[in-house]
Every structure is written in C-alpha cells, then in structure tokens.
C-alpha positions as CSV (number, residue, x, y, z in Angstrom):
1,M,89.7,60.5,66.1
2,T,86.0,60.6,66.9
3,D,83.3,63.2,66.7
4,N,85.0,65.2,64.0
5,P,82.4,67.8,63.0
6,Y,84.1,68.5,59.6
7,T,83.3,66.4,56.5
8,I,84.1,66.7,52.8
9,D,82.4,65.6,49.6
10,C,83.0,66.1,45.9
11,E,81.0,68.9,44.4
12,A,78.2,67.4,42.2
13,G,79.3,67.3,38.6
14,G,82.5,69.2,39.4
15,D,86.1,68.7,40.4
16,R,86.0,70.7,43.7
17,I,85.6,69.6,47.3
18,I,82.9,70.9,49.6
19,L,83.9,71.4,53.3
20,M,81.1,71.1,55.7
21,C,80.8,71.4,59.5
22,H,77.8,69.7,61.1
23,G,76.3,69.5,57.6
24,T,76.6,73.2,56.9
25,E,78.7,74.2,53.9
26,L,81.8,76.2,54.9
27,A,83.8,76.4,51.8
28,V,84.4,74.9,48.3
29,V,88.1,74.2,47.7
30,D,90.4,72.5,45.2
31,T,92.2,70.0,47.5
32,V,91.8,67.9,50.6
33,D,94.8,69.7,52.1
34,E,93.0,73.1,51.5
35,A,89.8,71.7,53.1
36,A,91.7,70.5,56.2
37,A,93.5,73.8,56.6
38,K,90.2,75.7,56.5
39,A,88.7,73.2,59.0
40,A,91.6,73.7,61.4
41,A,91.4,77.5,61.0
42,D,87.7,77.4,61.6
43,M,88.1,75.2,64.7
44,I,90.8,77.5,66.1
45,A,88.8,80.6,65.4
46,G,86.0,79.3,67.7
47,Y,88.4,78.8,70.6
48,P,87.7,79.2,73.5
49,E,84.0,79.9,73.2
50,S,83.2,76.8,71.2
51,S,86.3,74.8,71.7
52,H,86.2,71.2,70.6
53,H,87.9,68.3,72.4
54,I,90.0,67.6,69.2
55,L,91.9,70.8,70.0
56,Y,92.8,69.5,73.4
57,D,93.6,66.0,72.1
58,V,96.1,67.3,69.5
59,A,97.8,69.5,72.1
60,V,98.0,66.7,74.7
61,E,99.2,64.1,72.1
62,N,102.1,66.5,71.5
63,G,102.9,67.1,75.1
64,Q,101.6,70.6,75.2
65,M,98.9,72.7,76.9
66,L,96.4,74.1,74.4
67,G,96.7,77.7,75.5
68,N,100.4,77.6,74.9
69,V,100.3,76.3,71.3
70,I,96.9,77.3,69.8
71,H,98.5,80.2,67.9
72,M,101.5,78.2,66.5
73,R,101.7,77.2,62.9
74,W,102.9,73.6,63.7
75,F,99.8,73.1,65.9
76,R,97.4,74.4,63.1
77,E,99.1,72.0,60.6
78,T,99.0,69.1,63.0
79,L,95.3,69.8,63.8
80,A,94.6,69.9,60.0
81,E,96.3,66.5,59.6
82,N,94.2,65.0,62.4
83,I,90.9,66.4,61.1
84,A,91.7,65.1,57.6
85,G,92.6,61.7,59.0
86,D,88.9,60.9,59.5
87,W,88.0,61.6,55.9
88,P,87.8,59.0,53.2
89,S,89.9,59.4,50.1
90,V,88.2,61.9,47.7
91,T,88.7,61.7,44.0
92,P,87.2,64.6,42.0
93,M,84.5,63.7,39.5
94,V,86.7,65.0,36.6
95,T,90.3,63.8,36.9
96,P,92.8,65.8,34.7
97,T,94.6,63.7,32.1
98,P,98.4,63.7,32.7
99,G,100.3,65.7,30.1
100,R,97.4,68.0,29.2
C-alpha cells in the first residue's frame, strides 16, 4: 500500500509506540496492533470529508462499496491490518525478560 499517512516509532528511552499521522503525534500506545486500530479509527472518523484512497482500496479489494461497509467491524480490522502492513517491525527499547 502506498501513501500511508500513518507511521510509528518507538518512544525515546521507553517501551511504548508513538503513532503519527503526517508527522503529527496522535497517540502513544503499547502495541503495534493498538496503533493500527487507532490509525484505522482515525481514518474512518475523517470520512467522508477527508477520505483517503486507502479506505476505498480496502473496500474494493474485498468486493464492497465503501459506504456499505465503513461502519462494520471487519472493515475496521481489515483497514488496520492494511495500514500496519506498511510499517517496519518495531521492538520496544526495553524488552521484558520472560518469566519476570
């Protein structure tokens, strides 16, 4: 997927993930899945005023019309997966030791 406005980065010196949109911080979260869910919710919240082609692409890839599925849970989850698909693997700076 191209032109994904959402990016993530590890919080400096911490173990949390920063979610950004066009370089502006949106949230600080604990997991990549949480960041992706917030990015999808943010993108859907802007529809239709600031709709992004990614919304349309995900709907079409699933054989649907955007207006018919934008409110559905499966669409939000699929959108989140597509957004996160562009992100590199992120490992927090502090990794918990198993068993502690």
